C-alpha positions in Angstrom: -4.7 65.0 33.7 -5.9 61.5 34.9 -4.4 58.4 33.7 -6.0 56.7 30.7 -7.2 53.1 31.3 -4.6 51.0 30.4 -4.8 47.6 28.2 -2.5 44.8 28.2 -1.7 42.8 24.9 -2.3 39.2 24.6 -0.3 36.9 22.1 -0.1 33.9 20.5 1.6 31.6 22.5 1.3 28.2 21.0 -0.5 26.2 18.4 -1.6 22.3 19.5 -4.2 19.7 19.4 -3.2 19.2 15.7 -1.3 16.3 14.0 -1.6 17.1 10.3 -3.8 19.7 8.6 -5.6 18.1 6.1 -4.6 21.3 3.1 -1.5 20.0 2.6 0.3 16.5 1.6 2.7 14.4 4.0 6.6 13.5 2.8 9.1 11.6 4.5 12.1 13.6 5.9 15.7 13.0 7.1 16.8 14.8 10.3 20.5 14.6 10.9 21.4 11.3 9.1 18.8 9.7 11.1 17.4 6.6 9.9 15.3 6.9 6.9 11.4 6.3 6.8 11.3 7.6 10.6 10.4 11.1 10.6 7.7 12.6 8.3 6.7 16.4 7.7 2.9 17.2 7.8 1.3 20.6 7.7 -0.2 21.8 11.0 -1.9 25.2 10.2 0.9 28.0 9.3 3.7 25.8 10.9 5.5 22.5 9.3 5.5 19.7 12.0 8.1 17.0 11.7 7.0 13.7 14.0 9.4 11.0 14.8 6.8 8.0 13.9 8.4 5.6 15.9 8.2 7.3 19.7 5.1 9.4 18.4 7.0 12.4 19.4 7.0 16.2 17.5 10.7 16.6 16.9 11.2 19.7 15.3 8.6 22.7 14.3 9.4 24.7 11.2 7.7 28.3 12.3 5.5 30.0 9.6 4.0 33.6 9.1 0.2 33.9 9.3 -0.8 31.9 6.0 -1.9 28.5 5.9 0.7 25.8 4.4 -0.5 24.0 1.1 2.0 21.9 -0.3 5.5 20.4 1.0 8.4 19.2 -1.0 11.8 17.7 0.4 14.7 18.6 -1.7 16.3 15.7 -3.1 19.4 15.6 -1.0 17.2 15.8 2.0 18.7 18.8 3.6 15.9 21.3 2.8 12.2 21.2 2.3 10.2 23.7 0.2 7.2 25.3 1.9 4.1 26.4 0.1 1.7 28.8 1.5 -2.1 30.1 0.9 -1.2 33.4 -0.1 1.1 32.0 -3.1 4.5 32.4 -1.5 7.3 29.5 -1.2 9.9 29.3 1.5 12.7 27.1 2.1 13.6 25.4 5.4 16.8 23.7 6.7 16.1 20.7 8.1 19.7 21.0 10.2 18.2 23.6 12.3 14.6 24.6 11.1 15.5 27.9 9.7 14.2 29.8 6.3 16.9 32.1 4.4 15.1 31.7 1.2 11.6 32.7 0.2 10.3 33.2 -3.5 6.9 35.7 -3.9 5.4 35.1 -7.2 2.2 33.7 -7.1 -0.9 35.6 -6.0 -2.7 32.4 -4.7 -2.3 29.3 -3.1 0.4 27.2 -4.2 -0.7 23.6 -5.2 2.2 21.8 -6.7 6.4 22.1 -6.1 8.5 19.7 -7.1 12.8 19.9 -7.4 14.8 19.0 -10.5 17.2 16.2 -10.0 20.0 18.5 -8.6 17.9 20.3 -6.5 19.2 23.4 -8.2 15.6 24.5 -9.5 12.2 24.5 -8.0 9.1 24.4 -10.3 6.0 25.8 -8.2 2.2 25.6 -9.5 -0.6 27.5 -8.1 -4.1 28.0 -8.2 -3.8 31.4 -10.3 -2.8 29.0 -13.3 0.6 29.7 -13.4 3.5 27.9 -13.3 6.9 29.3 -12.2 10.8 28.0 -12.4 13.0 29.3 -9.5 16.8 29.2 -9.2 17.6 28.0 -5.5 21.0 28.8 -5.5 20.6 32.3 -6.9 17.8 32.6 -4.7 15.7 34.3 -7.7 13.1 33.9 -10.2 13.7 32.6 -13.6 10.5 32.9 -15.5 6.7 32.5 -15.5 4.9 30.1 -17.9 1.4 31.0 -18.8 -1.1 29.0 -20.7 -3.2 26.8 -18.3 -6.7 28.3 -17.7 -7.7 26.8 -14.0 -5.1 25.4 -10.8 -2.5 23.6 -11.0 -2.5 20.1 -9.6 1.1 18.6 -10.4 4.0 19.2 -12.0 7.2 17.2 -13.0 10.6 17.6 -14.1 12.1 15.3 -16.6 15.4 14.2 -15.6 17.5 13.4 -18.8 15.7 16.4 -20.7 15.1 19.6 -20.4 11.3 19.8 -20.4 8.6 20.1 -17.9 4.9 18.1 -17.9 2.1 20.2 -15.9 -1.4 18.8 -14.9 -4.5 20.9 -14.5 -8.2 21.2 -13.7 -8.5 22.7 -16.9 -8.5 19.3 -18.7 -5.3 19.6 -20.3 -1.6 18.3 -19.9 1.0 20.6 -21.2 4.5 20.1 -21.9 7.0 22.7 -21.9 10.7 23.3 -23.3 12.4 25.0 -20.7 15.2 26.0 -23.0 12.6 28.3 -25.2 10.2 28.5 -22.1 7.1 27.8 -24.5 4.8 25.2 -24.4 5.0 22.8 -27.2 2.4 20.0 -26.7 -0.7 20.3 -24.9 -2.7 16.8 -24.4 -6.5 16.8 -24.7 -7.4 13.5 -24.2 -8.9 13.7 -20.6 -13.1 14.9 -20.1 -12.4 16.0 -16.7 -10.0 17.5 -14.4 -6.4 15.8 -14.3 -6.0 15.5 -10.8 -2.3 13.5 -10.6 0.4 12.6 -13.0 3.4 9.9 -13.1 6.4 8.9 -15.4 7.0 5.6 -15.4 9.7 3.2 -17.8 12.3 5.8 -17.7 10.1 8.7 -18.4 9.1 6.7 -21.5 5.3 6.4 -20.6 3.1 8.6 -18.7 0.3 7.9 -16.7 -2.5 10.4 -15.7 -5.6 10.5 -13.3 -8.9 11.9 -13.6 -12.0 12.3 -11.7 -13.0 8.9 -12.8 -11.9 5.7 -12.2 -9.7 4.9 -15.2 -5.6 5.9 -14.8 -4.9 6.5 -18.8 -1.4 5.6 -19.8 0.6 7.7 -22.9 3.8 6.1 -24.7 6.3 9.1 -24.7 8.9 8.9 -27.9 11.7 11.4 -27.8 13.3 12.7 -30.8 16.6 10.9 -31.5 19.7 13.0 -31.1 21.3 12.4 -34.4 18.1 13.3 -36.0 18.1 16.6 -33.7 21.5 17.2 -34.6 20.9 16.9 -38.3 17.7 18.8 -38.5 17.8 22.1 -40.1 18.0 25.6 -37.8 15.0 26.9 -39.9 12.6 23.5 -38.7 14.1 24.0 -35.2 13.2 27.6 -35.3 9.4 26.7 -36.0 9.2 24.4 -32.8 8.9 27.8 -30.9 5.2 27.8 -31.7 3.0 26.8 -28.9 0.2 24.3 -29.7 -3.2 25.8 -30.1 -6.0 24.1 -28.3 -8.9 24.7 -31.3 -10.1 21.2 -32.8 -9.8 22.6 -36.4 -8.3 19.8 -38.5 -5.3 21.9 -40.2 -4.0 23.2 -37.1 -4.0 20.3 -35.4 -2.3 18.5 -38.0 0.6 21.2 -37.7 0.5 20.9 -34.0 1.2 17.1 -34.6 4.1 18.0 -36.8 5.6 20.4 -34.2 5.4 18.1 -31.4 7.3 15.4 -33.3 10.3 17.3 -33.3 10.6 17.3 -30.3 8.8 14.3 -28.6 5.7 11.8 -29.4 2.6 11.5 -26.8 0.1 9.0 -27.8 -2.7 7.0 -25.7 -1.9 3.3 -25.4 -4.8 2.2 -23.1 -5.7 2.3 -19.3 -6.1 0.8 -16.1 -8.9 0.6 -14.0 -8.7 1.4 -10.6 -11.3 -0.1 -7.7 -12.2 3.4 -6.4 -14.9 5.0 -8.1 -14.3 8.9 -7.1 -11.7 11.1 -8.2 -8.1 10.5 -8.2 -6.2 12.5 -5.4 -2.7 11.7 -5.8 0.0 9.3 -8.1 2.6 8.8 -7.3 6.2 6.3 -8.0 9.6 5.7 -6.4 12.6 6.9 -7.5 13.3 4.2 -10.0 9.7 3.9 -10.9 9.2 0.2 -9.9 5.8 1.0 -8.0 3.1 3.0 -8.7 0.7 4.4 -5.7 -3.1 5.8 -5.9 -5.5 7.1 -3.9 -8.7 8.6 -4.4 -11.5 10.7 -1.9 -11.8 7.2 0.3 -9.8 5.3 2.4 -8.6 2.7 -0.2 -4.9 3.2 -1.1 -4.1 1.0 -4.3 -0.3 -0.2 -4.7 0.6 -1.3 -8.2 4.0 -2.7 -9.4 5.5 -2.0 -12.9 7.2 -5.3 -13.9 10.7 -5.2 -15.5 10.8 -5.9 -19.4 11.8 -9.8 -18.8 8.7 -10.6 -16.8 6.7 -8.9 -19.6 7.8 -10.9 -21.8 7.5 -14.1 -20.1 4.0 -13.3 -19.8 3.3 -12.5 -23.1 4.9 -15.8 -24.2 2.6 -17.5 -21.7 -0.4 -15.6 -23.2 1.4 -16.6 -26.7 1.1 -20.4 -25.6 -2.0 -20.2 -24.6 -3.8 -18.5 -27.6 -1.7 -21.5 -29.5 -3.2 -24.2 -27.7 -7.0 -22.4 -28.1 -6.1 -22.3 -32.0 -5.1 -25.7 -32.3 -8.3 -27.2 -30.4 -10.4 -25.0 -32.8 -8.5 -26.9 -35.4 -8.9 -30.1 -34.3 -12.6 -29.4 -33.9 -12.8 -28.5 -37.7 -13.4 -25.0 -37.3 -10.9 -22.1 -39.0 -8.6 -20.9 -36.6 -7.0 -17.4 -37.4 -2.8 -16.9 -36.5 -2.7 -16.6 -33.4 -1.4 -13.5 -31.9 -1.4 -11.8 -28.4 -1.9 -7.8 -28.3 0.3 -6.2 -25.3 -1.6 -3.9 -23.0 -1.2 -1.8 -20.5 -2.2 -4.2 -17.9 0.3 -6.6 -18.7 2.8 -4.4 -17.9 1.4 -2.6 -14.6 0.4 -5.4 -12.1 -2.3 -4.6 -9.0 -0.2 -5.6 -5.9 -3.2 -4.9 -3.1 -5.4 -2.0 -1.7 -4.6 -1.2 1.3 -7.6 0.4 3.7 -7.0 3.2 6.4 -9.0 3.8 9.5 -10.4 6.9 7.6 -10.1 8.7 4.7 -6.9 9.5 2.9 -5.7 12.8 2.7 -2.4 12.5 1.3 0.3 9.8 1.0 4.1 9.2 0.5 6.4 5.9 0.6 10.0 4.7 0.6 11.7 2.0 -0.3 14.3 0.8 2.0 17.4 -1.4 1.0 15.9 -4.7 1.9 12.9 -4.3 -0.6 10.6 -3.2 2.4 8.2 -0.4 1.5 7.6 1.8 4.2 3.6 3.9 3.6 2.9 7.3 5.7 -0.6 8.2 5.2 -2.3 11.6 6.3 -5.8 11.0 7.1 -8.7 13.7 7.1 -9.8 13.3 10.6 -5.8 14.7 12.3 -4.4 11.5 12.2 -1.0 10.1 10.8 -0.9 6.3 10.0 2.3 4.2 8.6 2.2 1.0 7.4 5.0 -1.5 6.1 4.3 -4.1 3.4 6.7 -6.7 1.2 6.1 -6.2 -2.3 8.0 -9.8 -2.9 5.8 -11.4 -0.9 3.3 -13.9 -2.7 0.4 -12.3 -1.6 1.7 -8.7 0.2 -0.2 -7.5 2.9 0.3 -4.1 4.8 0.7 -3.9 8.4 0.1 -1.2 10.4 3.3 0.1 12.5 2.1 3.2 14.0 -0.5 5.7 14.5 -0.5 9.3 15.7 -3.7 10.1 17.4 -2.8 11.4 20.7 -1.8 14.3 20.3 -5.2 15.8 18.9 -8.9 15.5 18.6 -10.3 13.6 15.3 -13.3 15.6 15.2 -13.3 19.5 16.2 -13.3 20.8 19.7 -16.5 22.5 20.4 -15.9 23.2 24.2 -13.0 24.4 26.3 -12.6 24.8 30.0 -9.6 25.9 32.3 -9.0 24.4 36.0 -9.8 26.6 38.7 -5.7 26.9 39.3 -5.1 27.8 35.3 -3.0 24.6 35.3 -4.9 22.3 33.0 -7.3 22.4 29.8 -9.9 20.6 28.9 -11.3 20.0 25.5 -13.9 17.9 24.1 -15.1 16.7 20.7 -17.5 14.6 19.2 -15.5 11.2 20.5 -12.8 11.9 23.2 -12.5 14.2 26.0 -9.0 15.4 26.4 -7.1 17.0 29.7 -4.0 19.1 29.0 -1.4 20.4 30.9 -1.1 23.9 29.8 2.5 24.8 30.5 4.0 21.4 28.7 0.5 21.2 26.3 1.1 17.7 27.1 -2.2 15.4 26.8 -2.9 14.2 30.8 -5.7 12.3 30.0 -8.1 11.3 27.0 -11.3 9.7 27.9 -13.8 8.4 25.1 -17.4 10.4 25.1 -20.3 11.3 23.6 -20.4 14.4 21.3 -19.8 16.7 23.6 -21.3 20.4 23.4 -20.5 22.0 26.8 -18.3 21.2 30.0 -16.7 22.3 33.1 -14.6 21.6 36.2 -16.2 20.5 39.4 -14.9 22.5 42.4 -11.4 20.8 43.3 -10.5 19.9 39.9 -10.9 15.9 40.2 -13.8 15.2 38.0 -15.1 17.0 35.0 -18.7 16.8 33.7 -19.8 17.1 30.1 -23.1 17.9 28.3 -24.1 15.8 25.0 -25.7 16.3 22.0 -28.0 13.4 23.0 -29.1 15.3 25.8 -26.8 13.2 28.7 -25.0 14.4 31.2 -21.7 12.5 31.8 -19.2 13.0 34.8 -15.5 11.4 34.7 -12.9 11.2 37.0 -9.3 12.4 36.1 -7.2 10.2 38.6 -8.4 6.8 36.8 -9.4 8.6 33.7 -13.0 6.4 33.8 -16.6 7.6 33.4 -18.6 7.7 36.6 -22.2 8.1 35.6 -24.3 9.0 32.7 -27.6 10.7 33.3 -30.5 11.3 30.8 -30.7 15.1 31.5 -32.3 16.1 28.3 -34.3 14.8 25.5 -32.5 17.0 23.4 -29.0 18.6 22.7 -27.6 20.0 26.2 -26.3 23.2 24.8 -24.9 25.1 28.0 -23.9 24.1 31.3 -23.3 26.8 34.2 -21.7 26.5 37.5 -23.7 28.0 40.7 -22.0 30.5 41.9 -21.6 29.0 45.7 -20.2 26.0 43.7 -22.7 23.5 45.1 -24.7 22.5 41.7 -25.1 23.4 38.1 -27.9 24.3 35.8 -28.3 23.0 32.1 -30.1 24.3 29.7 -31.4 22.0 26.7 -33.3 21.7 22.9 -36.3 20.2 24.8 -37.2 23.8 26.2 -36.5 23.1 29.3 -33.2 24.6 32.3 -32.5 21.9 34.6 -30.8 22.8 38.3 -28.4 20.0 39.5 -26.8 19.7 43.2 -23.7 18.0 43.9 -24.2 14.8 45.7 -21.9 11.9 47.5 -23.0 8.3 47.2 -21.6 5.1 47.9 -19.7 3.6 45.1 -21.3 0.2 44.1 -17.9 -1.0 43.1 -16.5 -0.1 46.1 -18.1 0.2 49.4 -15.5 2.0 51.5 -15.5 5.0 49.0 -17.9 7.5 47.6 -18.4 8.9 44.2 -19.9 12.1 43.0 -22.8 12.3 41.5 -25.8 15.4 40.5 -29.3 15.4 41.8 -32.1 17.0 40.0 -33.9 19.3 41.8 -35.9 21.7 40.0 -36.7 22.4 36.1 -37.8 25.7 34.2 -40.1 25.3 31.4 -40.1 27.7 28.6 -41.5 28.3 25.0 -38.4 28.1 23.2 -35.1 26.0 22.8 -32.3 27.0 25.2 -29.6 27.9 24.0 -27.3 29.4 26.5 -27.7 30.1 30.3 -25.6 31.9 33.0 -25.7 32.8 36.6 -25.1 36.3 37.7 -21.9 36.2 40.1 -24.3 37.3 43.4 -26.4 34.2 42.9 -29.7 36.7 42.1 -30.2 36.1 38.4 -30.3 33.1 36.0 -29.8 34.8 32.2 -31.3 32.2 29.7 -31.0 32.9 25.7 -34.0 30.9 23.5 -34.2 30.5 20.3 -36.6 33.3 19.5 -33.8 35.5 19.6 -34.4 37.0 22.8 -32.9 36.6 26.2 -35.3 36.0 29.4 -33.7 36.8 33.0 -35.5 35.1 35.9 -34.9 35.1 39.7 -33.1 32.0 40.8 -34.7 31.5 44.1 -38.3 31.8 43.1 -37.7 31.3 39.2 -39.8 34.2 38.6 -39.4 36.2 35.3 -37.5 39.3 35.9 -36.7 41.1 32.0 -36.5 40.3 28.6 -33.7 41.6 26.6 -34.8 41.8 23.0 -33.3 43.6 19.7 -31.3 40.7 18.3 -32.5 39.9 14.8 -31.2 36.2 15.0 -30.8 33.6 18.0 -28.3 34.5 20.8 -25.6 32.2 20.9 -23.8 33.3 23.8 -23.8 35.7 26.7 -22.2 36.3 30.0 -22.2 38.4 32.8 -19.8 40.7 34.4 -18.3 39.7 38.1 -19.9 42.4 39.8 -23.6 41.5 38.3 -24.0 44.6 36.6 -23.7 44.1 33.0 -24.9 41.8 30.5 -23.3 41.1 27.0 -24.7 38.8 24.6 -23.6 37.6 21.1 -25.9 36.9 18.2 -26.1 34.9 15.0 -27.0 38.4 13.7 -22.9 39.3 14.3 -23.5 42.1 16.6 -22.9 42.3 20.4 -24.9 44.0 22.8 -24.2 45.0 26.3 -27.4 45.5 28.3 -27.4 46.9 32.1 -29.1 44.2 34.6 -30.5 46.6 36.5 -33.1 47.9 34.3 -32.5 45.9 31.1 -31.8 48.6 29.3 -29.2 48.2 26.0 -26.0 50.4 26.7 -24.9 49.6 23.2 -24.8 47.5 20.1 -21.4 46.6 17.9 -21.1 45.2 15.0 -18.8 42.7 16.1 -18.2 40.2 13.5 -18.3 39.5 9.9 -20.1 36.3 10.5 -21.7 34.6 13.7 -20.4 35.4 17.0 -19.9 31.6 18.5 -18.8 32.4 21.9 -18.6 35.2 24.7 -17.1 35.5 27.9 -15.7 38.3 30.6 -12.2 38.5 31.7 -12.3 37.8 35.3 -12.4 40.9 37.7 -12.7 43.3 34.6 -15.3 44.9 32.5 -13.0 43.4 29.4 -14.5 40.6 27.3 -13.7 38.4 24.5 -15.7 37.5 21.8 -15.2 34.3 18.9 -16.5 34.3 15.5 -17.2 32.3 12.2 -15.0 34.9 10.4 -12.0 33.3 11.9 -11.2 35.9 14.5 -11.5 36.7 18.1 -11.7 40.3 19.5 -11.5 42.2 22.9 -13.8 44.5 23.8 -14.6 47.2 26.6 -18.0 47.2 27.8 -17.8 50.2 29.7 -16.1 52.5 26.8 -17.7 50.4 23.9 -14.2 50.0 22.3 -12.6 47.6 20.0 -9.3 46.6 21.7 -7.6 44.1 19.9 -8.0 41.3 17.4 -6.2 37.8 17.8 -5.8 36.6 14.0 -4.2 32.9 13.9 -7.1 30.6 13.2 -7.8 29.5 9.8 -11.2 28.5 10.2 -14.4 29.1 12.1 -13.6 29.5 15.9 -16.2 27.5 17.9 -15.4 28.5 21.3 -12.7 30.0 24.1 -11.7 30.1 27.3 -10.4 32.4 29.9 -8.1 31.5 32.6 -9.6 32.3 36.1 -6.5 34.3 36.7 -7.1 36.1 32.9 -3.7 35.9 32.0 -4.4 32.9 29.2 -7.2 32.1 26.7 -7.6 29.1 24.9 -9.5 28.8 21.5 -10.9 26.0 19.3 -11.5 26.3 15.7 -12.7 23.9 13.0 -8.8 24.0 11.3 -8.4 21.5 14.3 -6.1 23.6 16.0 -6.4 24.7 19.8 -4.7 28.0 20.5 -3.0 29.5 23.3 -3.0 33.1 24.1 -0.9 34.7 26.8 -1.6 38.2 28.4 2.0 40.5 28.1 2.9 43.1 30.2 3.0 45.4 27.1 0.3 48.0 27.1 -1.8 48.8 24.3 -2.2 52.4 22.7 -6.1 52.6 21.1 -4.7 55.6 19.2 -1.6 53.3 17.9 -3.4 50.2 17.2 -6.0 52.3 14.8 -3.0 54.2 12.8 -1.3 50.4 12.7 -4.4 48.7 11.2 -4.9 51.8 9.0 -0.9 51.5 7.8 -1.7 47.7 6.9 -4.6 48.3 4.7 -2.9 51.1 2.9 0.4 48.8 2.5 -1.9 45.9 1.7 -3.8 48.2 -1.1 -0.2 49.4 -2.3 0.8 45.4 -3.0 -2.6 44.6 -4.7 -2.0 47.5 -7.1 -1.1 47.1 -11.0 1.6 44.9 -11.6 4.7 46.8 -13.4 5.5 46.1 -17.2 8.4 45.7 -18.8 8.2 48.3 -21.7 8.5 46.4 -25.4 7.7 43.2 -23.7 4.5 41.6 -24.9 2.4 39.4 -23.1 3.1 35.5 -24.2 3.9 32.3 -22.4 6.9 33.6 -20.5 6.8 36.1 -18.0 8.8 37.5 -15.0 8.8 35.1 -12.0 8.7 37.8 -9.3 5.7 39.8 -8.2 4.8 43.2 -6.7 4.6 42.9 -2.9 4.8 45.6 -0.2 8.4 44.3 0.7 9.3 45.2 -2.9 8.0 48.6 -2.5 9.8 49.0 0.3 13.1 48.0 -1.2 12.5 50.4 -3.9 11.8 53.0 -1.4 15.0 52.2 0.3 17.3 52.4 -2.7 15.5 55.8 -3.7 16.4 57.3 -0.2 19.9 55.9 -0.6 20.0 57.8 -4.1 19.0 61.3 -2.8 21.3 60.6 0.2 24.3 60.2 -2.3 23.0 63.4 -4.3 22.7 65.5 -1.5 26.5 64.4 0.0 28.0 64.5 -3.4 26.5 68.0 -3.9 27.7 69.3 -0.3 31.5 67.9 -0.9 31.7 69.6 -4.5 29.9 73.0 -2.6 32.7 72.1 0.0 35.3 72.1 -2.6 34.3 75.3 -4.5 34.4 77.0 -1.2 37.7 76.0 -0.2 39.5 76.7 -3.5 37.6 80.3 -3.4 38.8 80.7 -0.1 42.3 79.6 -1.2 42.9 77.9 2.3 41.3 74.7 3.6 37.7 75.0 5.6 37.1 72.9 8.5 35.7 69.6 7.1 31.9 68.7 6.3 29.8 67.0 9.5 29.1 63.4 8.4 25.4 62.6 7.8 24.4 60.2 10.6 23.1 57.7 8.9 26.7 57.1 7.1 28.0 57.1 10.7 25.8 54.5 12.0 26.7 52.5 9.0 30.3 52.4 9.6 31.4 55.9 8.5 30.7 54.2 4.9 31.1 56.7 1.7 27.7 57.8 0.1 28.6 55.5 -2.6 29.2 52.4 -0.5 26.1 53.3 1.4 24.2 52.9 -2.1 25.6 49.5 -2.5 25.4 48.2 1.1 21.4 49.2 0.6 21.0 47.2 -2.7 23.1 44.1 -1.2 20.4 43.8 1.6 17.7 43.5 -1.0 16.5 40.0 -0.9 17.6 38.1 -4.3 14.4 37.1 -5.3 12.9 40.5 -4.9 15.6 42.8 -6.4 14.4 42.6 -10.2 10.8 43.9 -9.0 12.6 46.3 -6.9 14.5 47.9 -9.8 11.5 47.7 -11.7 9.4 50.0 -9.4 12.3 52.2 -9.4 11.6 55.5 -11.4 13.8 56.4 -14.3 14.9 59.5 -12.9 16.9 57.8 -10.5 18.9 55.3 -13.2 21.4 57.6 -14.6 22.7 58.0 -11.0 22.6 54.3 -10.4 24.8 53.5 -13.7 27.1 56.0 -12.7 27.9 54.4 -10.1 27.8 50.8 -11.3 30.9 52.1 -13.5 32.4 53.1 -9.9 31.7 49.6 -8.4 32.9 47.5 -11.2 36.0 49.6 -11.7 37.2 48.9 -7.8 35.9 45.5 -8.2 33.1 45.4 -5.8 30.3 43.1 -6.1 30.7 42.7 -9.9 28.3 39.5 -10.0 25.6 41.9 -8.3 26.3 44.9 -10.0 25.9 43.1 -13.3 22.7 41.7 -12.6 21.2 45.0 -11.9 22.8 46.6 -14.8 21.4 44.2 -17.5 18.2 44.4 -15.8 18.0 48.1 -15.9 19.2 48.1 -19.5 16.2 45.6 -20.6 13.7 47.9 -19.1 14.8 51.4 -19.8 16.4 50.5 -23.3 14.7 53.6 -25.2 15.4 55.9 -22.4 19.1 55.1 -21.7 20.2 54.9 -25.5 18.5 58.3 -26.4 20.0 60.2 -23.7 23.5 61.8 -25.3 24.8 62.2 -21.5 24.3 58.5 -20.9 26.6 57.3 -23.9 30.1 57.8 -22.4 29.0 56.1 -19.3 27.9 53.3 -21.2 30.9 53.1 -23.1 33.1 53.0 -19.8 30.5 50.2 -18.2 30.8 48.3 -21.4 35.0 48.0 -21.5 35.1 47.8 -17.8 32.5 45.0 -17.1 33.9 42.4 -19.8 37.3 42.9 -18.2 35.9 42.5 -14.6 33.8 39.9 -16.1 36.6 38.2 -17.6 38.7 38.3 -15.0 36.4 36.6 -12.6 35.8 33.7 -15.2 39.1 33.1 -15.3 39.6 32.8 -11.5 37.0 30.9 -11.4 38.4 28.5 -14.1 41.5 28.3 -12.1 40.4 27.2 -9.0 38.2 24.7 -10.4 41.1 23.5 -12.6 43.2 23.1 -9.0 40.2 21.7 -7.1 39.9 18.9 -9.9 43.6 18.5 -9.9 43.4 17.7 -5.7 40.6 15.4 -6.1 42.4 13.1 -8.7 45.3 13.1 -6.1 43.2 12.4 -3.4 41.5 9.2 -5.2 44.7 7.9 -6.3 46.5 7.7 -3.2 43.5 6.7 -1.0 41.7 4.3 -3.9 38.2 5.8 -3.4 35.9 8.1 -5.1 35.8 11.7 -3.6 32.8 13.8 -3.9 30.7 11.2 -5.7 29.2 7.9 -5.2 31.4 5.4 -7.1 28.1 3.6 -9.1 26.7 6.8 -10.1 29.7 8.1 -11.0 30.4 5.2 -13.6 26.7 5.1 -14.7 26.9 8.4 -15.9 29.9 7.3 -17.9 28.3 4.9 -19.7 25.0 6.7 -20.5 27.6 9.2 -21.9 29.4 6.3 -24.1 25.9 5.0 -25.6 25.1 8.6 -26.3 28.1 9.0 -28.4 27.8 5.4 -30.0 24.2 6.5 -31.1 25.2 9.9 -32.4 28.3 8.2 -34.6 25.7 5.3 -35.8 23.0 8.1 -36.8 25.7 10.4 -38.8 27.0 6.9 -40.4 
């Protein structure tokens, strides 16, 4: 039996060329107690890059899986950062080591907003699926899901002093949520278009909202007095659980106003006009609410100062003084003048400092206030750039000073052409403004040179010069040693779409939109600047005139034929020596955008905008096979050197490998998040580099791992099946009606697998228990000891664990955030055994907290079936007694340990005369606030 053809797997090696993806925001972070305002975190496709803006270096990569990053939020303690993804998942990374141990899955679509509470113990996320979810970071589980918005969530804010949440959405509403009762008690309907941003000012007594117009609306918030809340009857407080209705009916509106007055009142007080005419992208304030930043979709960043009460009073006094002078003049002129009065407006409280202009459109901004009073700003721009500025708000006329700009590590626009050097060591990428040469092993930029909009490129033999074909029809020659432009030649009257090196390496051929193919020879001429040296140039030798625009040209490796793809969807093949017509390859329904010829000049493969790839024989021009290759246009095609394998890149974001002999699809390289424009294969075939509309360049390496096509197809089928399972109907808790609050987690393939593992463990427990019972019965019947039973290999692999302990180990391995959904998927037939086991665990004091969590959830889900089952009554009674006693024991231990730690804290503080575990100012400030609350409560009761 002959050996099957072996294919080797290509795997993703690195992502480079992207500085910051515009899909997510930018955020200042601190690494290992480093200087504040020095490190910024930005999204880079599925990863998060942390840049040192002072050195312009990438210091850390927080690696994602396959979905694009959509939002970043550092924790209040600066140790962690929460990252939201396109698929709705949230992962929390440690900034100390870059690892992620906590992940949450609750949203169905992209996460659009993330916010920590002041302690960092809770996390709230908003998504494009209109849901808001509150997560418990410490227990690593979801608390609840809040439903009510009708469109994507744009921002979420925790209130520090109150257990309240504010959310804004593209449905034009701002909603207030009471997290104690998990209901919406107030819906603000004063916006005519989407609400894109919010900010809380004046110690959370004012809300500022930004919409699709140039107006920032201000709302005054008045909270319910604490004494009044304490004295309010229970019946009234119960009514506040009702939700506002968004109808415009007057009676319902009046009832809603009465309800919201029991928690807070919110009234519009005015507005501020922005300079920008487009929509607000983001609104943000510093921790103390002294400064406000706002920007739209243009390059302007507006900085506002929120004045303190003393300055506002002085300002109002000056206004009143001017009004009195004016009234006095009117009285002297004999006119009747009213009593002078000045109305306090929002513009009197918020002062515009300056409008900062960035070098391109702003995507996101973050800022820090330094102890010196200096403001540091970090701007993520739409053109793959990060800029940092500093300004001093205390100056008479504040002005922003640019301190750094991260541009070297990427192109401003998409790279439309890629090439490997002959030694496989360098990669050339060219875009609309620059051409860059990268070191393949380090992925560092070796040279950056300004160029025209490049469409095709190649290394000149010897790798000392490069040649570019531009959109304006010019050929540009650069020298790599000096990084200088040697010559610009007007080659075509239209765009130079394609360029190919001749097999004898003595010249090139170019094809352009002017319907011509031109042949050029390399020449060395005297350098005008230095007479002793010579420089490279190209000399035009021949022209082939055609009837349609030329899209792609390729030499056959034997130098005999030239293939030219035209705008009329055909490929014409000519003899190179005489330029006589040889073959016409027709069959594509749309223009052929790319083609390549195999190393032995036997096959030609063509890729078209009709999404098909056709393989032709060059002897007679017969079509060997037509294959549906991509879900969108095929943008690039290239054979692997010295093989009949080729790669295609498409607008469907995928790169695929094919076998031109067996007409089989070998593998798919997925990773790009936008259209793939081009790719290049190294001369030795070990490396591939690809470029995409997501601004990233990706390197793929060939491994020694063989690909077995049958296994690949089976893996694809399994992945599709698992995905369809996870997308099934969400499990419903019996007896729970659909309301504003719902369970936080969602059904995923991980939760289904976890439930299957628990079921398998319970099945094993049943089998082993039955075997042990049968063995004991046999021993009694024989009236003598029998040989011991052979232990199950699974239990042996788990350290000779008992069957009951093995079930507990399986439950412990389920992620905390996925535990409830895994138990919800579990059929009821396994629940009785599980409850009996829980009783044993509680008796032995094993994982009491975890067992109680599972127990209470199963009781809530299967309450009806458990209570009607007579067999379960005795088990439930034992569970009741055992859980109460064990939980009491644990609580007593925790209380004793807590009291001991407080005692040790007081001892250390008294000895060393320092505050321990807390900042002294924050400690005394907290005491002062508590004293004020007590005084207000006493006064209200008096």
